[in-house]
N, C-alpha and C positions, 0 to 999 in steps of 0.2 A: 826371062824371069829374073826378078831382082835377087841378087845374091843375099843369102842369110848369114849373119855372123852370130855365133853362139857366145853369149856372155856367161862365163863361169865365175861364181862368187866363192871366194875363200874368206869367210867373214871373221874368223877368230884369230887374233894375234897371239903369237908365241906363247909365253907362259901366263897370259892374262887370265884372270878368273872367268869361269863359265857360268852364266846365268841362263839356263835353258829357255824360260819364257821370254826374256828380253832379247836373247839372240834369235829365237824363232820369229819374234815379231819383226825384227829388222830384216830377216831373210824373206819373210812373207811380203813385206812392203817392197823389197828389192825385186822380187819375182814379178810383181805387178808393173815395175818400172822397166823390165826387160831381161833380168837375169834368168837363165834357163837351167843352169846346173848349180848345185850347192855342194861344195867340197869341205868336209869337216874331218878333223883329227879326233881320235878317241882320247878324251881327257877327263881328268877329275874336275870337280867344281873349282878347285884351286888353280887349275890350268896346267897341271903336269900330265905328260903323256902316260897312258895306262893301258894294260890289256883288258881292263874291266869296261865293258861296253854299255853299262847302265846309263850313264849320263848322255852318251852319244845317242842311245836308243830313245831316251826321253826327249831329247832335242829334236831328233828326226820325227818322232811321233807328233810333236807339236807342229812342226813344219808341214807335215803331210796333211794335218787337219785343216791347215789354212791356205795351202796352195798346191800346185801340181808340179813343182820344180823337180828336176832329175836329181836323185839322191846319189851322191858320190862319196865314198868313204876313203880316207887316206890310209895307206899302209906304211907311211914314211915318218920322217922326223928323227932327229938325233936323240937316241935313248939307249938304255942298256937292254932293251927287250930283244928277244929272239925274233926271227922272221915268223915263226908260228904265232907268237903273241901279237906281232904287228898286223897279222892277217885276221885276228879275232873280229874286227869290225865287219868283215864279210859275212859273219853269221847273222847280222841284222837282216831280217827277212826282206826288207824293202830296198836293199842296196842294188842299184842298177849299173853303177860304174865304180871303179876303184883305181887309185893310183898304183902303178907298178913301176918301181924304180929301176933304171936301166944300167946301173953300175955304181962303183964307188967313186967318191970325190971328196975334196976338202970343202967344208962349209965353215968359213971363219977359221977358228983355231981347232975345230973338231974334224974328225975324219968320219965321213958318212959311208958306212960299209954296206955294200950290196954285192955279195959274191954271185957267181953264176948259179950256185945252188940256191941262194936266196931268190934270185930272179925266177928260177924254175919253180920253186915252191909257190911263189905268189902267182905265177902264170897258171899253174895247175889249180890253185884255189879259185881263180877267176873262171877258168874253163869248167870246173866242176859245178859252179853255181850259175853258169850262163851270164856272167858279169862282164861288161865291157871294160877292158883295162885302158886307162889313159897312161901312156908310158912316159914317165918323166925322165928326160935326158938332159944332162948338164954339160956334155961336151960331145963332139962329133964321134969320138970312139964308141960312145954308148949306142949310137945307131948301129954300129957293126955288131955290138953285143946282141942286140935284138935280132939282127939278121941271122946270127947263129942260133938263137932260141927259136926263131920261126922255122928253121930247118928241122928242129926237133919236135915242135909242138904246133898244133893248129890254133893260132890265136884268132879271136873274133875279127872278122873283116868288116869294114876297112880298118886297118891298124891306125890308131890315133896316137900321135906323139905330142907331148907338151915340152917345148923347147924352153929351158929355164935359164934365165940370165940374171946377173946382178949380184950373185952371192960372192963374197970374198973367197977367192980360191977357184972360182968358176969363170965362165965367159962374161965379159963386161956387156952391159946393155948398150951396145953401139950398133949403128946401122951396118957397119962393116962386118961385125961378128954375126949379126942376124943374116946378112946376105950369104956369108960363108956357110953357116949352120944350115940354113934353109936349102942350100944347093945340094946337100947330102941326104935330105929326106927322100926316101923311096917314092917313085912316081905314083905308086898305087896306094900311098898312105895319106891320111889327113894329118894336119899339124896345127898347133896353136902355140901361144907364148905365155910365159909368166915373167914379169919383171920385178924381181925382189928389190926392195929398197927404192922403189920408183920415186923420183922427184920431178917428173915431167910427164907429159902425155905424148910426146913426139914419137917415142919408140913404139908404143902401142899403135899409134896411127900408121906408122910405117909398116908394121906387121900386117895390119888390116889391108893396107894398099897392096902388099905383096901376096895376099891370098890366104891369110890365116883363117882357119875355120873356127877356132876357139880363142878367145882372149880372156885371160883371168884377171880379176880385180878383187880387191878386198883387203881388210885389215891384216890378214896373215902376211901380206906382202908389203903393203904401204898404206898409210892414212893420208898421204899427200893429196891435197885437193887443188890448191893454187899456190903461187909463190907466197910464202910466208904464212900459209894456213893449212890446217889439217881438217879432214872431214869429221863431223860429229857422229856419223853413222855410215854404215855401208851403203845405204840407200843413195846418199849423195854421190858416192863414187860410181854406182851403177847408172844413175841418171846422167852423169857427165859422159861416161863411156857410150851410153846409148845415143846421146846427142851427137857425139863425134861420128859414130857409125852412120846415123841418119844424114848427117851433113855431107857425108861422102856418097850419098845416093844409094846406100845399102839399107838393109833392114835387120833388126834384132830377131833372132829365132825364138819362137815360143818353145816351151818345154817339149811339146809333142813334135815340133819340127826338129828340135835338137835330137830327140830319140831317133827320128827317122834318119837324120844325117849320120849319126855315129852308130846306128844299128843296135840301139838298146831296146830291150824288152820292157814294156810298161807293166808295172806290177800294181795290181789293184788290191 
């Protein structure tokens, strides 16, 4: 059977303004091109992180009306919000997956704080709502953090790790770092990658070749399309990643296939 690779789309860049109809249209087109998961932060229309889920809900409602992509809410991002506020997006009734951050790290000049109590709170929120956590880990030590949490709580199986590279203060997006990080992922877990600030496609191709289940693309991480040019929309990024996957003799997973792979429940 041909191996399926899940394309996860994080389509909204940093503090950029949010236009729900335009954003949803881009995501719907990207879904048709091979994206199976949509990862969104809870933002105001001006682009600031917020505990108010109204704009997020409006956007997801529009997305659901146009395609069947897996709905994934972020609980992260640098802000002054408490972990309780950061988990507000999980109250949106159609969330199937959510990011769960595996520890604290430097992100540029900021310190991204995720204490053990924060991790526990987010894990409990996912367990309570039967949501699949995608565990974002920025260094090898965070894998051990989750090992500790798994001894305390029953996380949805298989555990899914998102190995994050490219942030200033975190692991560089090099093949050597990927090889080292990947070697510490538990044998019973799934893993994928995010390359923040991406300015090439070789790192993502290497991750796919090494067995990544999920590969994240989108304006949240990088608009880079080719040397000297940026994508006009997320669709162009998804199309290029899908072409790379297929050129390697693999297939892009559909939304339903992604749900089966990560053990997410489909919400109608």
